[in-house]
FIMIDO-345346 format. One record per residue (C-alpha): residue in three letters; x, y, z. Coordinates in steps of 0.25 Angstrom, whole numbers, plus 5000, padded with zeros to 4 digits. Each point is the difference from the previous one (the first is absolute). Example, Ala and Ser with C-alpha at 12.3 -4.5 7.8 and 13.67 -1.06 7.14 Angstrom:
2
{resn->ALA; c1->5049; c2->4982; c3->5031} .
{resn->SER; c1->5006; c2->5014; c3->4998} .
//
This chain:
159
{resn->MET; c1->5000; c2->5000; c3->5000} .
{resn->SER; c1->5006; c2->5014; c3->4996} .
{resn->ALA; c1->5000; c2->5012; c3->5009} .
{resn->PRO; c1->4989; c2->5010; c3->4998} .
{resn->LYS; c1->5003; c2->5011; c3->4991} .
{resn->VAL; c1->4994; c2->5011; c3->5009} .
{resn->MET; c1->5009; c2->5006; c3->5011} .
{resn->SER; c1->4994; c2->5000; c3->5014} .
{resn->GLY; c1->5005; c2->5004; c3->5013} .
{resn->ALA; c1->5002; c2->4986; c3->5005} .
{resn->ARG; c1->5011; c2->4999; c3->4989} .
{resn->ALA; c1->5007; c2->5013; c3->5003} .
{resn->LYS; c1->5013; c2->5002; c3->5008} .
{resn->ILE; c1->5006; c2->5013; c3->5003} .
{resn->GLY; c1->5015; c2->5001; c3->5001} .
{resn->PHE; c1->5011; c2->5011; c3->5002} .
{resn->ILE; c1->5012; c2->4997; c3->4991} .
{resn->GLU; c1->5013; c2->5006; c3->5006} .
{resn->GLN; c1->5014; c2->4996; c3->4996} .
{resn->ASN; c1->4994; c2->4989; c3->4991} .
{resn->THR; c1->4993; c2->4993; c3->5012} .
{resn->THR; c1->4985; c2->5000; c3->5001} .
{resn->SER; c1->4993; c2->5001; c3->5014} .
{resn->TYR; c1->4985; c2->4997; c3->4999} .
{resn->ILE; c1->4991; c2->5008; c3->5009} .
{resn->GLY; c1->4989; c2->4992; c3->5007} .
{resn->ILE; c1->4992; c2->5011; c3->5006} .
{resn->TYR; c1->4993; c2->5006; c3->4988} .
{resn->ASN; c1->4986; c2->4997; c3->4996} .
{resn->ASN; c1->4999; c2->5010; c3->4989} .
{resn->PHE; c1->5010; c2->5006; c3->4990} .
{resn->SER; c1->4997; c2->5010; c3->4989} .
{resn->TYR; c1->5008; c2->5008; c3->4990} .
{resn->SER; c1->4998; c2->5009; c3->4989} .
{resn->VAL; c1->5007; c2->5004; c3->4988} .
{resn->ARG; c1->4996; c2->5013; c3->4993} .
{resn->TYR; c1->5005; c2->5007; c3->4987} .
{resn->ASP; c1->4997; c2->5015; c3->4998} .
{resn->VAL; c1->4993; c2->5003; c3->4987} .
{resn->ALA; c1->4999; c2->5014; c3->4996} .
{resn->PRO; c1->4990; c2->5006; c3->4990} .
{resn->ALA; c1->5005; c2->5009; c3->4988} .
{resn->TYR; c1->4991; c2->5011; c3->4997} .
{resn->ILE; c1->5001; c2->5008; c3->4988} .
{resn->LEU; c1->4994; c2->5012; c3->4994} .
{resn->GLY; c1->4988; c2->4998; c3->4992} .
{resn->ARG; c1->4995; c2->4988; c3->5007} .
{resn->TYR; c1->4991; c2->4998; c3->5013} .
{resn->SER; c1->5005; c2->4986; c3->5003} .
{resn->ALA; c1->5014; c2->4995; c3->5002} .
{resn->ALA; c1->5008; c2->4997; c3->4987} .
{resn->SER; c1->5008; c2->4989; c3->5007} .
{resn->LEU; c1->5003; c2->4993; c3->5013} .
{resn->ASP; c1->5015; c2->4998; c3->5003} .
{resn->TYR; c1->5008; c2->4993; c3->5011} .
{resn->THR; c1->5008; c2->5010; c3->5008} .
{resn->SER; c1->5005; c2->4992; c3->5012} .
{resn->MET; c1->4998; c2->4988; c3->5009} .
{resn->GLU; c1->4996; c2->5003; c3->5015} .
{resn->VAL; c1->5007; c2->4992; c3->5011} .
{resn->VAL; c1->4994; c2->4987; c3->5003} .
{resn->GLN; c1->4991; c2->5001; c3->5013} .
{resn->ALA; c1->4999; c2->4987; c3->5008} .
{resn->THR; c1->4992; c2->4997; c3->5013} .
{resn->ALA; c1->5002; c2->4988; c3->5009} .
{resn->VAL; c1->4989; c2->4998; c3->5011} .
{resn->GLY; c1->5001; c2->4989; c3->5011} .
{resn->TYR; c1->4999; c2->4997; c3->5014} .
{resn->ARG; c1->5009; c2->5008; c3->5010} .
{resn->VAL; c1->5008; c2->4989; c3->5006} .
{resn->ILE; c1->5008; c2->5003; c3->5013} .
{resn->HIS; c1->5015; c2->5002; c3->4996} .
{resn->HIS; c1->4997; c2->4999; c3->4985} .
{resn->GLY; c1->4996; c2->5015; c3->4998} .
{resn->ALA; c1->5002; c2->5010; c3->4989} .
{resn->HIS; c1->5015; c2->5002; c3->5003} .
{resn->THR; c1->5004; c2->4986; c3->5001} .
{resn->VAL; c1->4991; c2->4992; c3->4990} .
{resn->GLY; c1->4995; c2->5011; c3->4992} .
{resn->ARG; c1->5015; c2->5005; c3->4998} .
{resn->LEU; c1->4996; c2->5015; c3->5003} .
{resn->PRO; c1->5014; c2->5006; c3->5004} .
{resn->LYS; c1->5001; c2->5007; c3->5013} .
{resn->LEU; c1->5001; c2->5016; c3->4999} .
{resn->ALA; c1->5015; c2->4999; c3->5004} .
{resn->ASP; c1->5002; c2->4990; c3->4988} .
{resn->LEU; c1->4994; c2->5008; c3->4989} .
{resn->LEU; c1->5013; c2->5005; c3->4994} .
{resn->ASN; c1->5006; c2->4985; c3->4999} .
{resn->HIS; c1->4987; c2->4992; c3->4996} .
{resn->ASN; c1->5001; c2->4992; c3->4988} .
{resn->SER; c1->4988; c2->4998; c3->4991} .
{resn->ILE; c1->4994; c2->4986; c3->4999} .
{resn->VAL; c1->4992; c2->4991; c3->4991} .
{resn->ILE; c1->4986; c2->4995; c3->5003} .
{resn->ALA; c1->4995; c2->4988; c3->4993} .
{resn->CYS; c1->4987; c2->4992; c3->4999} .
{resn->PHE; c1->5002; c2->4986; c3->4997} .
{resn->ASP; c1->4990; c2->4989; c3->4996} .
{resn->ARG; c1->5001; c2->4988; c3->5008} .
{resn->VAL; c1->4997; c2->4991; c3->4988} .
{resn->ASN; c1->5013; c2->5006; c3->4993} .
{resn->PRO; c1->5008; c2->5006; c3->5011} .
{resn->ASN; c1->5012; c2->5003; c3->4991} .
{resn->LYS; c1->4993; c2->5010; c3->4992} .
{resn->ALA; c1->4995; c2->5013; c3->5007} .
{resn->ILE; c1->4986; c2->5004; c3->4995} .
{resn->ALA; c1->5003; c2->5015; c3->5004} .
{resn->LYS; c1->5014; c2->5005; c3->5004} .
{resn->ILE; c1->5002; c2->5014; c3->5004} .
{resn->SER; c1->5014; c2->5006; c3->4999} .
{resn->ASP; c1->5007; c2->5011; c3->5007} .
{resn->VAL; c1->4990; c2->5000; c3->5011} .
{resn->ARG; c1->5000; c2->5010; c3->5012} .
{resn->PRO; c1->4991; c2->4997; c3->5012} .
{resn->ALA; c1->4992; c2->5013; c3->5001} .
{resn->GLY; c1->4992; c2->4998; c3->5013} .
{resn->TYR; c1->4989; c2->4993; c3->5008} .
{resn->SER; c1->4987; c2->5001; c3->5007} .
{resn->THR; c1->4994; c2->4991; c3->5010} .
{resn->THR; c1->4986; c2->4998; c3->5006} .
{resn->ILE; c1->4997; c2->4995; c3->5014} .
{resn->ALA; c1->4985; c2->4997; c3->5003} .
{resn->ALA; c1->4992; c2->4992; c3->5010} .
{resn->ARG; c1->4996; c2->4986; c3->4996} .
{resn->GLN; c1->5010; c2->4999; c3->4988} .
{resn->LEU; c1->5014; c2->4997; c3->4997} .
{resn->GLU; c1->5010; c2->5012; c3->4998} .
{resn->ASP; c1->5004; c2->5002; c3->4986} .
{resn->VAL; c1->5011; c2->5008; c3->4994} .
{resn->SER; c1->5001; c2->5006; c3->4986} .
{resn->MET; c1->5013; c2->5002; c3->4993} .
{resn->GLN; c1->5002; c2->5010; c3->4989} .
{resn->TYR; c1->5011; c2->4998; c3->4990} .
{resn->VAL; c1->5005; c2->5008; c3->4988} .
{resn->GLY; c1->5008; c2->4994; c3->4988} .
{resn->ILE; c1->5005; c2->5004; c3->4987} .
{resn->LEU; c1->4997; c2->4988; c3->4991} .
{resn->CYS; c1->4991; c2->4988; c3->5000} .
{resn->ASP; c1->5001; c2->4987; c3->4992} .
{resn->ASP; c1->4990; c2->4989; c3->4999} .
{resn->GLU; c1->5002; c2->4985; c3->4996} .
{resn->ASP; c1->5000; c2->5004; c3->4985} .
{resn->THR; c1->5007; c2->5013; c3->5000} .
{resn->ASP; c1->5013; c2->5006; c3->5004} .
{resn->ASN; c1->4996; c2->5015; c3->5001} .
{resn->VAL; c1->5014; c2->5007; c3->4997} .
{resn->GLU; c1->5003; c2->5014; c3->4994} .
{resn->ALA; c1->5005; c2->5000; c3->4986} .
{resn->PRO; c1->5015; c2->4998; c3->4998} .
{resn->ASP; c1->5002; c2->5014; c3->4996} .
{resn->SER; c1->4993; c2->5006; c3->5012} .
{resn->MET; c1->5008; c2->5009; c3->5010} .
{resn->ASP; c1->5005; c2->4996; c3->5014} .
{resn->LEU; c1->5000; c2->5009; c3->5012} .
{resn->MET; c1->5016; c2->4999; c3->5000} .
{resn->GLN; c1->5002; c2->5000; c3->4985} .
{resn->THR; c1->5011; c2->5009; c3->4995} .
{resn->GLN; c1->5005; c2->5003; c3->4986} .
//
């Protein structure tokens, strides 16, 4: 019997990849991410509507991981949020969502990620949760490596 073709939460594993080692995070029960391209209309004289739509940039990838707040596994440890004193020396990380059916291939891999913050809720008659926010530069999926064109510029590039 073959595995179902539709992805489900029971198949997903979230992991952080640091120095070629994946650490799976078992406290999350929800993981969402968004990739967005900016599209700008080109308006010209003599026309009411846009003459064309053109891509102008890609926004940073926004990701949110929500899970249970487990004691000694908070935002600064499990969530990789740096302490204030460590901001200058914090390295970016990679967040990946793996399919348990094929654990060697990520269905989503967000690169150059910075943990950006967290929020938590404590209420009567329910478990405490924590919501971690992350910002990354690029997102790949199981079929696509989303990289810049070979002739694109780099932040440190010189002539």
